[in-house]
C-alpha positions as CSV (number, residue, x, y, z in Angstrom):
1,X,-45.5,10.4,97.5
2,X,-48.7,10.1,99.6
3,X,-51.3,7.9,97.8
4,X,-54.6,7.8,99.7
5,X,-57.7,6.2,98.5
6,X,-60.2,9.0,97.7
7,X,-63.9,8.3,98.2
8,X,-66.2,8.4,95.1
9,X,-67.1,6.6,92.0
10,X,-64.7,5.8,89.2
11,X,-65.5,6.8,85.6
12,X,-66.2,3.1,84.7
13,X,-68.7,2.7,87.6
14,X,-70.5,5.9,86.6
15,X,-70.7,4.8,82.9
16,X,-72.1,1.4,84.0
17,X,-74.7,2.9,86.2
18,X,-75.9,5.3,83.5
19,X,-76.0,2.4,81.0
20,X,-78.1,0.2,83.3
21,X,-80.5,3.1,84.0
22,X,-80.8,3.6,80.2
23,X,-81.7,0.0,79.7
24,X,-84.3,0.1,82.5
25,X,-85.8,3.2,81.1
26,X,-86.2,1.6,77.7
27,X,-88.3,-1.1,79.3
28,X,-90.3,1.2,81.6
29,X,-91.3,4.0,79.3
30,X,-93.6,1.9,77.0
31,X,-95.4,0.6,80.1
32,X,-96.2,4.1,81.2
33,X,-97.4,5.0,77.7
34,X,-99.7,2.0,77.8
35,X,-101.0,3.1,81.2
36,X,-101.9,6.6,79.9
37,X,-103.8,5.1,76.9
38,X,-105.7,2.7,79.3
39,X,-106.5,5.7,81.5
40,X,-108.0,7.6,78.6
41,X,-109.9,4.5,77.5
42,X,-111.4,4.2,81.0
43,X,-112.3,7.9,81.0
44,X,-114.2,7.4,77.7
45,X,-116.1,4.4,79.2
46,X,-116.8,6.4,82.3
47,X,-118.3,9.3,80.3
48,X,-120.5,6.7,78.5
49,X,-121.8,5.6,81.9
50,X,-122.3,9.2,83.0
51,X,-124.3,9.8,79.8
52,X,-126.6,6.8,80.6
53,X,-127.0,8.0,84.2
54,X,-127.8,11.6,83.2
55,X,-130.3,10.5,80.6
56,X,-132.0,8.1,83.0
57,X,-132.1,10.8,85.7
58,X,-133.6,13.4,83.4
59,X,-136.1,10.8,82.0
60,X,-137.2,10.1,85.6
61,X,-137.6,13.7,86.4
62,X,-139.6,14.4,83.2
63,X,-142.0,11.5,84.1
64,X,-142.4,12.6,87.7
65,X,-143.1,16.2,86.7
66,X,-145.5,15.0,84.0
67,X,-143.6,17.1,81.5
68,X,-144.5,16.9,77.8
69,X,-142.5,14.7,75.5
70,X,-140.7,17.7,74.1
71,X,-140.3,20.2,76.9
72,X,-137.7,21.5,79.3
73,X,-137.1,20.4,82.9
74,X,-134.8,21.5,85.7
75,X,-132.1,19.1,86.9
76,X,-129.7,20.3,89.6
77,X,-130.4,23.9,88.7
78,X,-129.7,23.4,85.0
79,X,-132.5,23.6,82.3
80,X,-132.5,20.5,80.1
81,X,-134.3,20.4,76.8
82,X,-136.1,17.1,76.3
83,X,-137.1,15.0,73.3
84,X,-139.4,12.0,73.8
85,X,-138.9,12.4,77.6
86,X,-135.1,12.1,77.2
87,X,-132.4,14.8,77.0
88,X,-132.1,16.3,73.5
89,X,-128.9,15.7,71.5
90,X,-128.0,19.4,71.9
91,X,-125.9,21.7,74.1
92,X,-129.2,22.5,76.0
93,X,-130.1,18.8,76.3
94,X,-127.6,16.1,77.3
95,X,-124.6,18.5,77.7
96,X,-126.6,20.6,80.2
97,X,-127.7,17.4,82.0
98,X,-124.0,16.3,82.4
99,X,-122.8,19.7,83.6
100,X,-119.1,18.7,83.9
101,X,-117.1,17.8,80.8
102,X,-113.6,18.2,82.1
103,X,-111.2,16.6,79.7
104,X,-113.7,16.5,76.8
105,X,-114.9,18.6,73.9
106,X,-118.4,18.4,72.6
107,X,-120.1,19.2,69.3
108,X,-123.7,18.8,68.5
109,X,-125.3,18.3,65.1
110,X,-128.8,17.0,64.0
111,X,-129.6,15.4,67.4
112,X,-126.2,13.8,67.8
113,X,-123.7,15.1,70.4
114,X,-120.1,13.9,70.0
115,X,-117.8,14.0,73.0
116,X,-114.0,13.7,72.2
117,X,-111.1,13.4,74.6
118,X,-108.8,16.4,74.6
119,X,-105.2,15.9,73.8
120,X,-105.2,12.7,71.8
121,X,-103.6,12.2,68.4
122,X,-106.8,11.0,66.7
123,X,-109.9,12.3,68.6
124,X,-112.3,10.5,66.3
125,X,-111.0,7.2,67.6
126,X,-111.4,8.1,71.2
127,X,-115.0,9.4,71.5
128,X,-118.6,8.9,72.7
129,X,-121.7,9.8,70.7
130,X,-125.1,10.5,72.2
131,X,-128.0,10.2,69.7
132,X,-131.2,11.6,71.0
133,X,-134.4,9.4,71.3
134,X,-136.5,9.1,68.2
135,X,-140.0,7.9,68.0
136,X,-142.4,7.3,70.8
137,X,-141.0,5.1,73.6
138,X,-137.5,5.1,72.1
139,X,-134.5,5.6,74.2
140,X,-131.3,7.5,73.3
141,X,-128.3,5.6,71.8
142,X,-124.9,5.9,73.3
143,X,-122.0,4.7,71.1
144,X,-118.4,4.4,72.3
145,X,-115.6,4.5,69.8
146,X,-112.3,3.9,71.6
147,X,-109.2,1.7,71.5
148,X,-105.9,1.8,73.4
149,X,-104.2,2.7,70.1
150,X,-106.7,5.5,69.3
151,X,-106.6,7.0,72.8
152,X,-102.9,7.3,73.1
């Protein structure tokens, strides 16, 4: 009888490796889930910053062009409707000033535009609201509603 040692893994070694990989995966998966929620949270905060910048830029252009308080201006080829020298809370206002809403949905109602992250379980807890300027000399209000649990 010729007994030679054959190369390869035994069944016990294979089961041990699969068990260890399973244990490691159980610890690693929650960390990756937390990272994606943090990334969405950062995206929401980034959009809030973009809203502030777009509103400030449009405000500056309106003042330089001596546009009326409630008029339209052109910013980077887009026509932006203004209210009190700031972008209006409409699709023709702040949404036109932003120009790129990749990853977000927007809805406008009564001078308030709500931007929500696409693909989250509860969009209302992962959003930014832009409220147009009201009254002379008033600036728009930008409200961030986001948490790592809401943006997961």
